[in-house]
Every structure is written in C-alpha cells, then in structure tokens.
N, C-alpha and C positions, 0 to 999 in steps of 0.2 A: 490837151492833157488834163485829166481830172485829178484834183488834189486828194489828199488823204483825210478821211473822216476821223475826227477826234471823238471817239465814242465814250461819253461819260458813264454809261452803264457798265461797261467793261472795267474802266479804271476805278469806279466806285466800288465794284465788287472786290477788287484787289485790296482796297483800303479796308473794306469790311472784314475780309479774311484776316488781315493783320490785327484788326481790333478784336476779333473773336479769340485769337491766340492770347492776346494780352488780358482779356477778360478771364480766360481760363486760368491764367497765372494768378490773377487777383483772387479768384474764387478758391484757389488752393490755399490762399492765405486767410480765408474766411471773410473776404471782402466782395460784396456785390455792388458794382457801380450803379448809381441811381441818378437819373435826370428828372428834375422837377420843371414842369412847364406851366406857364400862366397865359391863359387866353381870356381876353376881355371883350365882351360883346358878342355879336352874332354875325360877324363878317364871314361869309361862306368860304372865301379864298383862304383866310387865316385858319379857319377850322380845318380845312383840307390839309393845309401845310402841317399843322400840329398833328393831325391824325397820321400823316405820312411819316413824321418824325417818330411817333410812338411805335408804328409798325416796324420801322428800321431798328429801333432800340430792341424790340422784342426779338427780331431776327438774329441779332448778335449777342443777346443775353444781358442787356442793360435794363434794369427795372425803371419804371416811370411813376411819377406822382403828378396827376393831372389836376390842375386848378382852373376851373371854368368860372369866371367871375362876371357878375352883372355889369352891363355897360354904365350903370349909374354909380359905380364904386368911386369913392373919393381918392385923391392922391394920398391922403393920410392913411386910409384903410389899405391901399395897395402897398404903401411903404411898410406897414406893419406886417403884412403877409411876407414880403421879401425879407424883412428882418428875421422873422421866424424861420424861414428857409435857410438863411445864412447861419443861424444857430443850430439847425438840425444836422447832427453828425451823420445821419443816414443819407443825406442828400449831398451828392458830389458836384452836380452842375445845376445851374438855374438858367432857364430861358424864358424871357418875356416876349411873346409873339408881337411883332410890329406889323402894321402901324397901330398906335393906340387911339382910342377915342379922343376927340379934339380937346376935351377939358383936362386931359392928363398930360403931364410934361414928360416927354421922352427922355430928355437928358437927366432929369431928377430920378426917373425910374431906373434907367440903366446904370446910373452912377451909384445907386443904392445897393446893387448886387456886389457881394464879396468878390474881389479880384481873382481869388483862387477858384471861384465857382462860376466865373464869367465865361461860359462856353461860346458866347457870341463875340467875345473880344471887344466889347463896346465901352467898357468902363474907362474913365480918363487914365487910370493907372496902366491898364494894358495897352491902350492906344499910345500912351507916352513911351512905354517900353518898346513898342514896335518901331517908333521913330528913332530909337537908340539901338536898334538891332538886338534887343534883349528879350523880346516877347516870347512867351511860351504858349499863350492862348491868343490866337489870331482869328479875326473874322472868317467865318466858314467859306463864303463864296470866294474871296480872294485867295485863301489857302488852297481851295479846290482848283482854281485856275493854275496856280503854281504846280500843283500835283500833276495836272495835265501836261504842262511843259516838261516836267521831269520824266514822265512816262514815255514821251515821244523823243526824249533826248534833244530837246530844242534848246540850244545854247542862246541865252539872252544877252550875253556880254557884247557890248558895242551896238546892239540893235536899236533902231529908232522905233519907238513904240508910241502910238497914239491911243490914249485912254479917254473914252467918251463917258465920263461920269466923275462926279466930285463928292459923292455922298460919304458919310461916315461908315456906312455899311459895306460899300464896295470900292469906290474910287480912291479915297484917301489911304486906306490900308494897303490896297493893291499897288498904289504908287510907291510906297515905302518898300514893299517886297520886290518890286521890279528894279528899283534903284539899287537895292542891296545886291542884286545880281549884275550890277554894272551896265544896266540898260539906260538909254537916254529917253526920258518920258515926257511927252507933251500931254497935258490934261486939257481936254475940251469940254465945253458945256453949252448951255442954251444961249449964252452971250458971245460965244466964239465966232469970229469973223473968218470967212474963207475956209470953212471946215472941209469942204471938198478937196481943196488944194493941199491942206495939211494932211488929210488922210492918204492922199495919193502918194505922198512922199514916205509913208511909213512901211517898215518891214513887217510890223505886227500891229493890228488894230484890235482893241478890246472895247466893245461897245455895250453899254448897259443903260440905255435910255428907258426901254420898256413901254414905249407909247408910239405905235406906228402912225398916229395922226400928227405927231410932232417931228419924228425923225425916222428915216429908213436909210440904211447903208446899202448902196447900189453897187453892182460890179464896176461901174465907171469910176467909182470913188477909190478903188483899190488898185495897186500896181500888180503886174504879173508876178505870181508866186508869193504874194504876201500871205501872212497867216492871219486868220480872222477868228477871234473868240467872241461869240455872241452870248452875252449874259442877259440881255433883255428878254422879257417874257410878258405877254399880254394877250388879251382876247381881241381879235380883229376880224370883223365880218364872220363871226361865229367860230373862228378857228384859233387855236393856241399858236402864237407866232413869236418870233424873236425880232431883233432889229433889222434883220436882213433875210433875203430869200436864199436859204441854204443851197437849193438845187442850182441856182444861178451863180452864187458865190464860189461854190466848190469847183466850177469849171475854170476859174481863174486863179484861185488861191492854191497854195501848196498844202496847207492844212486849214480845216475849218470845223467848227462845232455846229451840230444841228440843234434845233429847238422844235419839240422837246427832245430829251435824250442826250443833251450835252452837259452844260454846266449844272443844271438842276440836280441830277443825281449826285454830283460831286459835293454840292452844298450840304446835303443830308449826310453823306459819308464823312465829311470833315467835322460835322457836329458830333458824330459818334467818336471820332478820334479825339476831339477836344474834351469830351466827357471822360475819356480814359486819362488824358493829360491832367484834367482837373482832379480826378480820383487820386492820381499819383501825387499831385501837389498837396492835396488834403491829407494823404497818408504821411507825407514827410513832415507836415506841420504837427500832426498828431504824435509823432515820435519825438518831437523836440521838447 
C-alpha cells in the first residue's frame, strides 16, 4: 500500500492565498508590507534562495528592499545596515540570508535584528519566547512543517517523534513546537548511537541533515505506516535530493514529503506569513 504524498506546493499556495487577503486588508489601511533582505557575497545557492523569496513576495503583494553586499563587508558595517533597517518605518521584516562568510558572526548578526522585524525567528528574544509558548515569529521551516501536519489533520499528541537535526534554524525550534503539541520527541545528531534502532521505533521521523554523503534514511529504518518529513536538501550526483529516496519511502510510510516540492515551498510561504505578522506587530507598536 502506497502512502499519501504531502505536497508542499499545494499547502504553500493555501498559505499564500491567506496572506494575499491579509495584505489586501493592510493596503486598505494605507499599509504596504515590506521585507528587506540582506545577501552577502556570491554564494549561488543563497542568491537563488533570495531571488525565490523576492518572487514569492511579488506574487502576494509584499514589496522588497534588496541589499546585496560585498563579501568583504565588516561586522561593524553590517551591524550599521541592520540598525538602519531597524529604524526604517517602511520596513516591516528583515531577513539576513545564511550562511554568512566565515569572518562574520551569525549570532551577533541575527541578534542585531529587531525582534518585531525578525521574520526568521532567530533572535534570542523570539527563540526564548518559543520555549515559553509565547512566540509570534517562529522560524519558517519548522512552522512550515507544523502547517503540513495541520493540513493533513495529523494528531501529534502522544506520538513518538524522532527529529534528526539540532540546529537553531530547524531542530531546536521544531522541538519546542512538537512538544507543545504533546508529542514525545527524541533529537538525534551526528553523535547519536544506534540511530537506525531509534528511528525504527518512531511514529514520525523528521530528518534535516542535508548531506547524502553523511546520512540517508532508508526504508529499513522506518516502521510500517510511519510518517516521514524530509527537510534535507542537497545536490548529490548532479540531482537535487533530500535525506531519503521518496519513491522507496512512500511504499512503506503512511505519509511522506518529496524533495523537491515538499518542505521547501512551505519555508518560503511561512516567510510571507511571518512578514505579515511582523507588519501587524509593527503597526501595534506604532499605535502605542
């Protein structure tokens, strides 16, 4: 029996349609949501990601301010640009495309962004609120995964979930979101022992390694009718792949996401949603 495909393109479009309606309401109030992006250096993958985000913004009616900076920029110069965007009332959200060149400090950079403009949900303020179930701006990929569960009415309460990632961008925020839904979560990483056995006991596996040379989730590692969310994405033998072979996994799983076309579109859609949330937060502050 073949499982159900979790189609990120379809779910992302639903999110975008909701965003369009909210943007229309903002524009009726004379407010046009605006996202400022900062791209440093000439990383082709990062440039593509930023371009896709700009295209998505244009699709729903969000304006963008594009900042392409030379790779030699100093931390002080970058901080100054972020400070200016924080003070710019026409900018509602700020996104610094990661990863950064090695001479720049990721924590110092993301921490510099105003919490109400932090559309990536990476500031210590928003990360802390998430751990206390109070966050309004949550990292885009984790919130996109949760949107997928909601769309398919997948009840997480009491489920045993294996999460293969511990990054600030995916694993840590997703852990809090899952626990908030009363799931039991085991976080695995490169130092985890017996990962095959741990995975095979899980009702749901969320994998976000993104390097086929280091890890691949095989059908033998999942139990019958498990749910598999593949967040990993990388180039392998000239092809864009996830952490598992979707065509093989879907024959054993009850639900699974493909790569591409799974979590990727959701990440962009949730960025648009976060920009609208940030616009609302900024509007509330302006009224005070």
